[in-house]
C-alpha positions as CSV (number, residue, x, y, z in Angstrom):
1,X,-0.1,-0.1,0.3
2,X,1.0,3.7,-0.1
3,X,2.7,5.1,3.0
4,X,-0.5,7.3,3.2
5,X,-2.7,4.9,3.9
6,X,-1.1,3.1,6.2
7,X,-0.3,5.4,7.9
8,X,-4.1,6.5,8.1
9,X,-4.7,2.9,9.0
10,X,-2.2,3.1,11.4
11,X,-3.2,6.1,13.2
12,X,-7.2,5.4,12.9
13,X,-6.1,2.1,15.0
14,X,-4.0,4.4,17.7
15,X,-7.3,7.1,18.2
16,X,-9.6,3.4,18.9
17,X,-7.0,2.7,22.4
18,X,-8.9,4.0,25.4
19,X,-6.9,3.8,28.4
20,X,-7.8,5.3,32.4
21,X,-4.3,6.3,31.8
22,X,-2.0,7.5,28.8
23,X,-1.4,4.9,25.9
24,X,1.7,3.4,26.0
25,X,3.1,2.6,22.4
26,X,5.8,1.2,21.6
27,X,7.8,1.1,17.8
28,X,10.3,-1.3,17.7
29,X,12.2,-2.6,15.1
30,X,15.6,-2.8,13.8
31,X,18.5,-0.1,13.3
32,X,17.6,2.2,10.2
33,X,14.4,-0.2,9.9
34,X,12.4,3.4,9.7
35,X,11.1,3.5,13.3
36,X,11.6,7.1,14.4
37,X,10.4,8.1,11.2
38,X,7.1,6.0,11.2
39,X,6.6,7.5,14.9
40,X,7.3,10.9,14.0
41,X,5.1,10.7,10.9
42,X,2.4,9.1,13.8
43,X,3.0,12.0,16.3
44,X,2.1,14.6,13.4
45,X,-1.0,13.2,12.4
46,X,-1.8,12.3,15.7
47,X,-1.2,15.8,17.3
48,X,-4.6,17.6,16.3
49,X,-6.4,14.3,18.0
50,X,-4.8,13.8,21.8
51,X,-1.7,15.1,23.7
52,X,1.4,13.8,22.2
53,X,4.5,12.4,23.9
54,X,7.3,11.4,21.8
55,X,10.6,9.6,23.5
56,X,13.0,6.8,22.5
57,X,15.3,4.0,23.8
58,X,18.6,6.6,22.8
59,X,17.6,9.0,26.2
60,X,17.8,5.4,28.1
61,X,21.2,4.5,27.2
62,X,23.7,2.2,29.5
63,X,27.6,4.5,30.0
64,X,29.6,3.6,27.2
65,X,31.8,1.4,29.5
66,X,29.3,-0.9,30.5
67,X,27.5,-1.0,26.8
68,X,30.9,-2.4,25.3
69,X,32.3,-4.3,28.6
70,X,31.7,-7.5,25.7
71,X,34.0,-6.2,23.1
72,X,32.5,-3.2,20.7
73,X,31.5,-6.0,18.3
74,X,30.0,-8.2,20.9
75,X,26.2,-9.0,19.3
76,X,25.3,-10.3,23.1
77,X,26.7,-7.1,24.7
78,X,24.2,-5.1,22.1
79,X,21.2,-7.0,22.7
80,X,22.1,-7.3,26.6
81,X,24.0,-4.1,27.7
82,X,23.3,-1.5,25.5
83,X,20.2,0.0,27.7
84,X,19.3,1.0,31.0
85,X,15.3,-0.5,31.1
86,X,14.8,-0.2,34.9
87,X,15.0,3.4,34.5
88,X,12.9,3.4,31.3
89,X,10.0,1.4,33.7
90,X,10.7,4.3,36.5
91,X,11.1,7.3,34.8
92,X,8.7,6.5,31.8
93,X,6.5,3.5,31.7
94,X,5.4,3.2,35.0
95,X,4.5,7.0,35.9
96,X,2.2,6.7,32.5
97,X,0.4,3.2,33.4
98,X,-2.2,2.1,36.0
99,X,-1.9,3.8,39.1
100,X,0.9,6.1,37.9
101,X,1.7,9.7,38.9
102,X,1.6,10.7,35.3
103,X,5.0,12.4,36.2
104,X,7.4,11.1,33.7
105,X,10.8,12.1,32.0
106,X,11.8,11.1,29.1
107,X,15.5,10.4,29.1
108,X,18.4,9.8,31.9
109,X,21.6,9.7,29.4
110,X,23.1,11.1,27.0
111,X,25.2,8.4,25.1
112,X,26.8,11.2,22.4
113,X,28.5,12.8,25.5
114,X,28.4,9.4,28.0
115,X,27.2,11.0,30.9
116,X,23.4,11.2,33.1
117,X,21.2,14.0,32.2
118,X,18.4,15.1,34.5
119,X,15.4,15.7,31.9
120,X,12.6,17.7,33.3
121,X,9.6,16.2,35.0
122,X,6.8,16.7,33.0
123,X,2.9,15.6,33.4
124,X,0.8,13.7,31.2
125,X,-3.0,14.6,30.4
126,X,-4.8,10.8,30.7
127,X,-5.9,11.2,27.4
128,X,-2.4,11.2,25.8
129,X,-0.5,9.2,23.4
130,X,2.9,8.0,23.8
131,X,5.0,7.4,20.9
132,X,8.3,5.7,21.8
133,X,10.4,4.1,19.3
134,X,13.6,1.6,20.2
135,X,15.3,-1.3,19.8
136,X,14.3,-4.3,21.8
137,X,11.4,-3.0,23.1
138,X,9.3,-6.1,22.8
139,X,11.7,-8.1,25.2
140,X,9.6,-9.7,28.3
141,X,10.9,-7.4,30.5
142,X,9.4,-4.6,29.2
143,X,6.4,-6.0,26.8
144,X,3.7,-5.7,29.5
145,X,4.4,-2.2,30.3
146,X,3.1,-1.2,26.3
147,X,-1.0,-0.7,26.0
148,X,-0.3,-1.3,21.7
149,X,2.7,-2.1,19.9
150,X,4.2,-2.1,16.5
151,X,7.2,-3.7,14.6
152,X,8.8,-2.5,11.9
153,X,10.6,-4.7,9.7
154,X,12.7,-3.8,6.8
155,X,15.3,-6.7,5.2
156,X,18.7,-6.6,6.6
157,X,19.9,-6.1,3.4
158,X,18.6,-2.7,2.9
159,X,19.2,-2.1,6.6
160,X,22.9,-2.1,5.8
161,X,22.6,0.1,2.5
162,X,20.3,2.8,4.9
163,X,23.1,2.6,7.5
164,X,25.8,3.4,5.2
165,X,24.3,6.8,4.0
166,X,23.4,7.2,7.7
167,X,26.3,6.4,9.6
168,X,29.4,6.9,7.8
169,X,30.4,10.1,8.7
170,X,29.9,9.1,12.9
171,X,31.5,5.5,12.8
172,X,34.1,6.5,10.1
173,X,33.2,5.5,6.5
174,X,31.1,3.2,4.5
175,X,33.1,-0.2,5.3
176,X,33.3,0.3,9.1
177,X,29.5,0.6,9.2
178,X,29.2,-2.5,7.0
179,X,31.9,-4.1,9.2
180,X,29.7,-2.9,12.6
181,X,26.6,-3.7,11.3
182,X,27.4,-7.0,9.9
183,X,29.2,-8.0,13.2
184,X,27.3,-6.5,15.9
185,X,24.0,-4.6,15.2
186,X,22.6,-7.5,12.8
187,X,23.6,-10.4,15.2
188,X,22.5,-8.5,17.9
189,X,18.8,-8.2,15.9
190,X,19.2,-11.9,15.5
191,X,19.3,-12.7,18.7
192,X,16.2,-10.7,19.3
193,X,14.2,-12.1,16.8
194,X,15.0,-15.9,18.0
195,X,14.8,-15.5,21.9
196,X,11.7,-12.8,22.1
197,X,9.7,-13.1,18.7
198,X,8.4,-9.5,18.8
199,X,6.8,-9.9,15.2
200,X,5.0,-12.7,17.0
201,X,3.6,-10.7,20.1
202,X,3.3,-7.1,18.5
203,X,-0.4,-5.6,17.8
204,X,1.1,-4.7,14.4
205,X,4.0,-5.7,12.0
206,X,5.3,-3.5,9.2
207,X,7.2,-4.1,6.3
208,X,9.0,-1.2,5.5
209,X,11.7,-2.4,2.7
210,X,10.4,-0.1,0.4
211,X,9.3,3.1,2.6
212,X,7.1,4.6,-0.3
213,X,5.1,1.1,0.0
214,X,5.0,-0.5,2.9
215,X,3.2,-3.5,3.4
216,X,0.9,-3.9,6.3
217,X,2.4,-7.7,7.4
218,X,-0.2,-8.1,10.3
219,X,-2.7,-6.4,12.6
220,X,-4.6,-8.2,15.7
221,X,-7.2,-5.2,15.3
């Protein structure tokens, strides 16, 4: 289907969600699959209908020393050590959930300077929608904290192609990007897929290999 049609269908699904607390939506998927772009597009479309909270897993990294303790190319290190899930639960997901205070913070760490940050505390209205994008969001310790989930798939060859364009300056060239994705990021995602089966538990699965004509692979609604 054309991208505007997909966005319209997802927007309708999200607007149908009613909870006595803010609706917590996970936009999960591999690096460079298009999660952030999709979440941003949905946020823009929903903003006129409901209060929107935008956040992502990049605000909840662990310190670099901990992230890389198994080695910079370790898939297990990427999957197991990258993010502070206790902080994510305590600062954002639980406050927005049942019996939560609705007082939340969207980040606790800035990976670019490798330091903790004190994000401002904000208060959500009960009818808010949290659109949270990131990797590994449907792992068992987080799964009960989402009210709705979207898994964004893209073929790994396409992911590497996008990463070459997006990350070459950050990582020091195209070959460095290819090596990092082939040794750490893609095997780390394969661990996640095999252990957590996110495509089977997500409410919606989108194949975003072709960003102009994404496919709605599965919807539980």
